[in-house]
C-alpha positions in Angstrom: 0.0 0.0 -0.1 3.1 2.3 0.8 4.3 1.6 -2.6 1.1 2.2 -4.4 1.1 5.8 -2.4 4.3 6.9 -3.7 3.5 5.8 -7.1 0.4 7.7 -7.0 1.7 10.8 -5.5 4.6 10.9 -7.5 2.6 10.6 -10.6 3.3 14.3 -12.8 -0.4 15.0 -12.3 -0.2 15.2 -8.5 3.3 17.2 -8.3 2.2 19.8 -10.8 -1.3 19.8 -9.0 0.5 20.3 -5.6 2.3 23.4 -7.0 -0.3 24.9 -8.6 -2.2 25.3 -4.7 0.8 26.4 -3.5 1.6 29.0 -5.8 -2.2 30.1 -6.0 -2.0 30.6 -2.3 1.0 33.1 -2.9 -0.9 34.5 -5.4 -4.3 34.8 -3.3 -2.1 36.8 -0.6 -0.2 38.9 -3.0 -4.0 39.8 -4.9 -5.3 39.9 -1.0 -2.5 43.1 -0.1 -3.4 44.1 -3.7 -6.9 44.9 -2.8 -6.4 46.6 0.6 -3.4 48.2 0.5 -3.3 49.9 -3.2 -6.8 49.4 -4.8 -9.4 50.2 -1.8 -7.9 53.4 -0.4 -8.0 55.3 -3.7 -11.7 53.6 -3.8 -12.4 54.5 -0.2 -11.1 58.4 -0.8 -13.2 59.3 -3.8 -16.6 57.6 -1.9 -15.7 60.2 0.9 -12.5 58.9 3.1 -14.3 55.6 3.5 -12.2 52.5 5.0 -14.2 49.8 4.0 -11.8 47.4 6.3 -13.6 49.5 9.2 -17.6 49.2 8.2 -20.0 47.6 9.6 -23.2 47.2 11.8 -23.7 47.0 15.2 -26.5 44.5 16.3 -25.8 45.4 19.4 -27.8 48.6 21.0 -24.6 50.2 22.5 -22.8 52.5 20.0 -19.4 51.6 19.6 -17.2 53.7 17.9 -15.3 51.3 15.4 -15.1 48.1 14.1 -12.0 47.0 17.0 -13.7 48.7 19.6 -16.7 46.3 19.0 -14.8 43.3 18.8 -12.7 44.3 21.5 -16.3 44.6 24.0 -17.6 41.4 22.4 -20.3 43.1 20.3 -22.1 40.9 17.6 -21.4 43.3 14.0 -22.0 42.3 10.7 -18.5 42.9 8.6 -19.9 44.3 5.1 -16.9 46.6 4.8 -14.4 43.1 5.5 -16.7 41.3 2.9 -16.8 44.2 0.1 -12.9 43.5 0.0 -13.3 39.8 -0.1 -15.6 40.3 -3.3 -13.1 42.7 -4.4 -10.3 40.0 -4.2 -12.2 37.8 -5.7 -13.3 39.9 -8.6 -9.7 40.4 -8.7 -7.9 37.2 -9.1 -10.8 35.1 -11.1 -10.1 38.0 -13.7 -6.2 37.6 -14.1 -7.2 33.9 -14.1 -9.3 34.7 -16.8 -6.6 36.4 -19.0 -4.0 34.3 -17.8 -6.3 30.9 -19.1 -7.3 32.9 -22.3 -3.6 34.1 -23.2 -2.7 30.2 -22.8 -5.1 29.0 -25.0 -4.2 31.3 -27.6 -0.2 30.4 -27.8 -1.6 26.6 -27.4 -1.2 25.4 -30.6 -3.9 23.7 -32.3 -2.5 20.0 -33.8 -2.4 20.1 -37.3 -4.5 18.0 -39.4 -2.6 15.2 -41.0 -2.9 14.1 -44.9 -6.7 13.1 -46.0 -7.6 9.7 -46.2 -10.4 9.9 -47.4 -11.9 11.4 -51.5 -15.4 11.8 -52.8 -16.1 10.1 -55.8 -16.8 12.4 -58.5 -20.0 10.7 -59.7 -22.0 9.3 -57.1 -20.4 11.9 -54.2 -19.8 8.9 -51.9 -17.0 9.2 -49.6 -14.1 6.6 -50.9 -10.4 5.5 -49.8 -8.0 8.3 -50.6 -5.8 5.9 -53.1 -9.3 4.0 -54.8 -8.8 3.2 -58.6 -12.5 2.6 -58.7 -16.0 3.5 -56.1 -17.3 0.6 -54.1 -20.7 2.6 -54.7 -21.0 3.2 -58.3 -17.8 1.1 -59.6 -17.1 4.2 -61.5 -13.7 4.9 -62.6 -11.4 7.6 -60.2 
């Protein structure tokens, strides 16, 4: 059983998938940083100096000045600003993956078709082998 597991783990597809997951996790961190540290501050500034990560809905009756203070007090909150940031992360990651797959598909060459193996009979228009000298359907010479 150990030998079979080793063979399975060493197959190219499993290793490729593991490498893809590791690189994808690192890429996700980069995109999260891009969204939260580079894109969201200017968007928040354009929307009236709003910090998306601090937007929350207080579910208790007591007012809280910030999300950090609400969390420290143990107040239940709906953190829709963090959710919006996660949605932006997802959209950017999905768009970049779309562009990457599109470029890979564009660069991938389609296999060249081989030489034809059949031809049409000029008399009955049936498909016959390319090396045939007579049509099998109408028996005319081709």
